[in-house]
N, C-alpha and C positions, 0 to 999 in steps of 0.2 A: 505493501500500500504506499503509495507516495503523496503527499500532502503538501499543499500549497497555503500559506498561513500569512493573512495579512492582518494587523493592527491596525485602526483606523481612528483618531482622534481619542486614544483611550485615556479616560480621567478614572482616580480612585481617590476617594476620601475616606478616611476613617474619622466620623464626627467632623469635628471641625477642621481637620488637618487633612491637606490635600495631598498626597503621596505621587499622585501619576499626572502629568499634566499635557495633553495633548499627544500622547504618544501615537507614533504611525510608522509603520514600516513592513516591507513585506519580505517573506522568507519563500526560497522557491525550493521544489522537492528536489532532493539529490545534492542539496550542498549541506556543508556543515558552518555554522554561525558560532559565533561567542558571544554573548551579551555581558559588557565590559563598565563598570562604574563604581563611584565610590561607595560605602559602606552607606547604608541608607538610602541610595539613589532610587529603588524600587524594582530591582532586577528582580528579585524575589515576587515581590507582589504582581508582577506582569506575568510570569510564570504560572504563580498559582489562578490568576485570571484565565491564562490560556487551557491550562488542567483541570478546571470546574472546581476548584477550592474557593474561590472569591469571583464574585460578579463585578464587572466594571459598574464606576458610577456613571458613567457618561462613554459614549464612543461605542465599537461596534468591533468584533473578531468575525473573521470571516477565513473558513476552511474549505479549499477550493472552490473560492468563488462566493460560497453560501453563507448567510450569518449564521454564527452559531451562539446559542445562549445555553451554555451547560448547567444543569439543575445540582451537578456534583461529579466527583473525580469518575465515577461508572460511567457516566454520559461522556466524559470525554474519552474514556479508555474505549469505549465502544465504537468512537470517530476515530481511531488512532493514535490519540493522544496521551503521553504517561510521562508523569515527571518524577524523575529518581530525586529526591529532595537533599538537599545540601546539609542536613541537619542529622542525616546519618552519620554514626560514628565510623566512617572508614580511614580514620586517621590511624596510626600506630606509634607508640610512646616509643620507640626505638629513633623515630626521626629525629628526635632533637627540637622540634619546632611545633608551633600551634595552627598550623595552617595546612590546607590540603591543595596540591599542586598535581597536576594530571602528568603522569609517567615519572614521579618521585615517590620516593617512601615504598610501602608495602603492600598499597594498593595492587590488585589483581585486575586492570581494566581489561584485558584480553578475556578474562573469563565472563566478564560482563556482558563484553559483546557477543560471545557465544552462548551465554545463556538467554540473549534476546533473539539471538539466530534461531536457536531451538525451541523459542516459542512460536517462532513464526512471525516475530516483530520488525515492520520495515518501516515504521514511521520516524520521525525526527528522532535525534538523539541529543539533549540538552545537557552540556557539560557546565557547571559552573565553577569556573576557576578563580579563587580567591586566594591571595598570598601577599600579605601586606610588607613584606621584606624583599619582594622583588618589582622592579619595573614593570607597570602593568602592559605596556605594547610588549615587551621581551616575553615577558610570562604568557601572554594570551597569544602570540605568534607561537611559542613552545608547544604552549597545549593543542594549540588547533594541528599544528604538524604531527604530533602525538597522536592524535584523534584519525586524523588522516591515515598514517602507517597501519592502525588497529581495524579501521572501517572496512573488512573482506565482506564480499558475498556470501551468503549461506550455500551450502552445497545443493546441487539441484536434484540430486537422489543420495538416498543413504547409502553408506559405506558396505553394508551388508548385503543390498541390492546388486550391486554389481557382480557378487558371486551368487547369488541365486538362479537356481538353473532355470525356474519359471519365468523369471523376467528376463533372463537370456534368451530362451526360446521365443517370449513376445517381441523383442527388439529385432529378432531376423526375418 
């Protein structure tokens, strides 16, 4: 499933505090994007809107050109959108720092990609990169390159099927 996502004039307020102000951009299918910003800039809030955990105060989210209004994460998941929350404890104390950076530390991102392929997920993969001790442009570029190296297509068929006599007869 390939998805095109458009954010159009997204505002989000929590009571009197407006945290998103007219956010608008488009994501094309088959591309890897990074969402970069200072702490408190609204990155997580925007992703929670996309994944159905929050609703925008104003504006529209479109998936494949159609407006969507998810009433929860299950609705978003049914449309092919899943959010892997940054609050998961993916860190490892042996790294000696308190942040996560894709490709560093003991997090097995390749296994995460394999698991997504195993369940047939082919939607967008959002990786939030956060590292207060590294230049943001350098870190985001490094993280995007790492994700590109891991982004491999799932196998067209099961390995065992290649040795299955019935499958071999059907192929000839």
